[in-house]
C-alpha positions in Angstrom: 0.0 -0.2 -0.1 1.1 3.4 -0.8 0.3 6.4 1.1 1.8 9.4 -0.3 5.6 8.6 -0.8 5.4 6.3 1.9 5.0 2.5 0.8 3.8 -0.2 3.8 3.6 -3.8 3.6 -0.1 -4.8 5.0 -2.4 -7.2 6.0 -6.2 -6.3 4.9 -8.7 -7.4 7.3 -12.9 -6.4 7.2 -15.2 -6.3 9.3 -18.8 -6.2 8.8 -22.0 -6.1 10.9 -25.7 -6.7 9.9 -29.3 -5.4 10.9 -31.3 -7.8 13.0 -33.4 -8.4 9.8 -29.9 -9.7 7.9 -29.4 -6.7 5.8 -25.8 -5.2 6.0 -24.9 -2.3 7.9 -21.3 -1.4 7.9 -18.2 -2.5 6.7 -14.8 -1.8 8.1 -11.5 -2.2 5.9 -8.4 -2.0 7.7 -4.8 -2.0 6.6 -2.3 -2.7 9.4 1.6 -2.8 8.7 4.0 -5.1 9.3 4.6 -3.4 12.8 0.8 -4.2 14.1 0.1 -0.3 13.2 -2.9 0.8 11.5 -2.2 2.8 8.0 -5.9 3.1 6.5 -9.0 2.7 8.2 -12.2 2.9 5.8 -15.7 2.9 6.9 -18.6 1.6 4.1 -22.2 1.4 4.8 -24.5 -0.9 3.7 -27.9 -0.7 2.6 -29.4 -1.0 6.0 -27.8 2.2 6.8 -29.9 5.4 6.8 -27.6 7.5 4.6 -26.8 4.5 2.1 -28.9 6.6 -0.6 -27.2 9.6 0.2 -23.6 8.1 -0.3 -24.5 7.2 -3.9 -21.6 8.2 -6.3 -19.3 7.3 -3.8 -16.6 4.4 -4.2 -18.1 1.2 -3.5 -17.1 -2.2 -2.4 -18.8 -5.3 -3.2 -18.4 -7.9 -0.3 -20.0 -11.5 -0.5 -22.5 -10.1 -2.9 -23.6 -6.8 -1.0 -22.5 -3.5 -2.2 -21.1 -1.3 0.4 -20.8 2.5 -0.2 -17.3 4.7 1.2 -18.6 6.9 3.9 -14.9 8.0 4.8 -11.2 7.3 5.8 -9.0 7.6 8.4 -5.0 8.0 8.0 -3.1 8.0 11.3 -0.7 10.7 11.5 2.1 8.3 11.7 1.7 7.3 8.0 1.6 10.5 6.7 4.9 12.3 8.7 
């Protein structure tokens, strides 16, 4: 993974959560460096989220047959300094 001029070898981890009716609520995508520090956190919302329609046009991630829309990214200070 590359952030600015820095390169990181990362493990990608994905977490999901669902509404009680089974509709996808949110997905978190984390990229963790060899040193065990998160270098990028991405939050996506699924069709069960109240702002899903408002996120139309944002980047989408298809995971297990469901489409999630990007809500926000977080890049910690250590990854950009």
